[in-house]
N, C-alpha and C positions, 0 to 999 in steps of 0.2 A: 259091320264085320271087319275084323282085322286080319290082314294077310301078311304073313312073314315071307318076304321074297329075298332069295339069295341070288346075287349076280356074280358070275364068274367071268373074269376077263382073262383071256388067253392071249399071250404075246408070242408070236412066232419069231424065233431067233434063228438067223441063218447059221448053218453049221460052219465051223472053222475049217478052212482048207489049208493043208500044209504040204510042202515039198522039201526035199533035201538037196543041198548043194553038193555036187561032186567035187573031187580033188581038182578037176579042170575048170571049176566055176560054173558048171552047167546045172540046170534044174529043169523039172518037168512042170508044165502048166497043167493043173488038174483038169480032167475031162469035163467036169461040170462048168468050169470057166470057159474052156475052149468052145463048148457047145453053146453056152449063153451068149457069147460075143462073136460067134461064128469065126473062130480063129483056125487057121490051117497051117500047114508046114512052111509056106513061104511068107506068112504074115510077120510083121515086125512089131516089137514092143519097145516103148520108151520108159525108162526108169527115171523117176523124178524124186529128188530129195525134198521132203516137206516137213519142216519143223521136227526133225529127229525120227521121222518115219519115211517109208518108201512107198511111193505110188507107182503102179505099173499100168501104163495106158497103151492101148492098141494104137499103132500108127496107121492111119488110113491111106490108101493109095491115092485118093482124091485130095489134092492139096487144099482145096476150099474146105472140105469136110475136116481135114486135119487141123486147120487154123481155127475153125469155129469154136468159140468158148475160151480161147487163149488170151483174149484182150482184157483190158481193165474193166470193160463195161461202160456204158454211158457215152459211147463214141458219137452217137447222133446228137446228143445234147451238147457235147463239147464242140462239134462242128458247127452247129447252129449258133452257139455263143460266139465262136470265133468270127463267123460271117457277120453277125450283128455288130461286133466290135469294129470290124473292117468298114462296114457301111457308115458307122457313126464317125469314123475318122476321115471320111472323104469330104 
C-alpha cells in the first residue's frame, strides 16, 4: 500500500511591536513587552548600541542579577588557568 503524506510545518513569528518617539524624545514601551518582562513605572531601561542596532535591556534592582551575563564568559576556566600558572612558577 502506498500512502501519500503531506506534512505542513507552521512557524510562529512574533509580531513586530512599534512605538513612536515624541518631540521630547519619549516613547512608550508596548504593553506586551511590559507584561512579559514585568516592567512598571519605576523600572529603568538600558539602551545598548549593538552593531548598528539598538538593544533595550531592563536594569534590575539587584546588582548581582544586573551583572549576570555581562562578562566575556569562561571566567572559571581563566581563573583556574591563572592559578595553575602561579603554582608552576613557585
